[in-house]
N, C-alpha and C positions, 0 to 999 in steps of 0.2 A: 506631487503628492508623495509623502513619505511612505516607508514600508508599513508602518502602523496604520496609516490612513488607507493604503491599498487593501490591507487585510480586513479592516473594518468595512470598507466598501464591498468587498467580496462577501463577507458575512451578511451584510444588509441585503445584497442581491439574492443570496441563497435563501434568506428568510422570506423575502417577498415572493420568490418563486414557490416556496413551500406553502405560503398562505394562498397563493393563486391556485396551486394544485388542489388545495382543500375545497375551493369553490368550483373546481372543474375547469379552470383556465390553464392552458398549457403555455409554458414559457419556451420550450425547446423549439417549436416550429416557428414562433415569432422572432426569436432572437438567435437562431442557430448560426447566422452569418455575422454576428457582431462580436467585437472584441470582449465586451462584458460577458457574454455567454460562454465564450471560449475560456475565459479565466474561471468562470464558475465551474465548468466541466473539469478543468484541470484541478481546481481546489477540491472537488468532490471525489474524483476518480483516479487521481494520480497514484500509482502504486508506491512510490517513494514516500508520499505523504501518509498514505494508509499504513505503511510499515512503521513510520515514525510515530504515528498516533498509537498504534498497538504497543510500541516500545514504551511510550509514556505511560500507558495504562499499566503495563507490567511494572514499571518503576514506582508508580503510585502505591502498589501493593506492599512495597518495602516499608512504608510508614506504619501501617497498622501492625506489621510483623515486629517492627522495632518497639512500638508502644506496648506490645503484649508483655514486655518484661516488667511493666508496672502492675500487671494483673495477676491474681492467684492462679495456680495451676492445679488441676485435679486429674489424676490418672486412675483408671479402673482396670482391673485385671480379673479375668474369669477363666476357669479351667474345668473341664468335666470329661468323663469317659467311663466306659465299662471296665470292670476289673474281675478277674477270675482267680480264685484262690483254691488251691488243692493241697491237702496234707494227709499224711498217714501216721496214725499213732500205734505204737507197739507197746503192749504191757503184758505182764505175766498174769496168768489166770489158771489156778489149779495145777501148777507145775508146768504149764505150757505157755508159749508166747502167742498172744492174740493180736492181730492187726486190725485196725479200725480206720478205713479211709474216710476222708471228709472233703467235700467240694462245695464251693459257694460262688455264686455270681452276684455282684452288687455294683451299683452305679455311684460314683463319687463326684462331687463338684465342690469347687472353691471359688469364692468371690472376694476380691479385695479392693480397697480404695485408699488412695494416698493424696493428700492435699498439701501443697507447699505455697508459701508466700515469701518473696524475697524482700527483706527489709533494707539491705544495703549491699550493693555489689561493686563498689568502687566507681560509681557514676558511669558504669558501662551502658546501662539502658538510656540514660540521658544523652550520652555521646552517640550511641547508635541512632537514636531518634533524630538528632541534629544532622547526622550524616545522611540518613534517608531523606530528610527534607531538602538538604542541599542537592542530593542527586535528582530529586524531582524538579527543583528549580533549574538545574542544568539541562535536564531532558526537555523542559518546556522551552528554554532558549534555543536548544537544538531544533525543536519543532518549528519555532519561529523562523530560524535561518533557512530551514528546508522549505517552508512556505514561501518565503521571499524568493528563493532560487527557482522554485517551481513556477511561481507567477511570472517571474522575469523570463524564464524559458518559454512559457506559454505565450507571453506577449511578443517575444522575439520571433517565435515560430509563426505566429499569426501575421505579423508585419512582413516577414519573409515570404509568406504565402501571397499576400497582396502584391508585393514587389514582383514575384515570379509570375503572377497572373498578368500584371501590367506588361512585363517583358514578353510574355507569350502573345498577348494581343498585339503588341508592337511588331513582333516577328511575323505574325499572320498578315498584318497589313503590309509589311514590307514584301512578303512573298506575292501578295496581290499586285502591288505596284510593279515589282520586277516581272511578273507574268505579263502585265499589260505592256511594259516596256519591250519585252521580247516580241510580243505580237506586233507592236508598231515597228520594231526594227526589221522583222521579217517582211512586213508589208513594204517598207522602204527599200529592202533588198530586192523585192520582186519588181520594183519600178526602177531599180538601178541607182538609187540615191546613196546607198552604203554598200560596203563590201561584205564578203562572207566573214571576214575577221570581226567586223562589228557584231554580226549575228552570234558568232562563237563567244565573244566577250559577254553579250547579253545572256546567253545560255549559261555561261560560267557564273555570272552574278546570281542568276536564278537558282542554280544548284547550290551555291554557297548560302543563299537565303533559306532554302529548304533545309539545309543542314543545321543552320542556326535555329530554325523553327523546331526541328526534332530535338535539339539539345534543350531548348526552352521547355518543350513539352515534358521531357524527361525530368528536368529540374522541378517543374510544377508538380508532377505526380509524386516525386520524392518528398 
């Protein structure tokens, strides 16, 4: 199955699980141990994919911004505030100078609007629009590459887990066999059929088997 087919398959599984959830049917419990459900979880919750999707949405916003060059622009300005004016007038009256103070508080406000429409700007708007659309196409392809890599990593991790589980089961059975062999060797030693060296060798093989079992357990947990 190609990368496009895998992506379509994942989307189909996600859609089916969404429909099932709408009817109260859970997919997680029934398919939690399957490869399909592991791929669905990776496709929905992987942080790299989520980051790339957010990046694509941000890139999409560049297209309407570039297309805004074709549209008229309207700017509004407004200003207002209280003003205080104080003055003193001096004038002669009857051979003397008379002062007359004057004070006033008033509120001023201004409102303005400016509209512009670009008729021709040297094809800048057209070129910016094409550039933004090309960036969106590039971001979509980057998202597809990320999807393919994440799905591959998820499938690889799942198969590695199955392998490590099989190795762990094998090592457990190996320890059981070596334990039984040690028991039989000790019984034969008690009746004089083998020497103490044979017992020591059986104990050594069992210790090595237990070491391999612990290593397999560590790998499985990892």
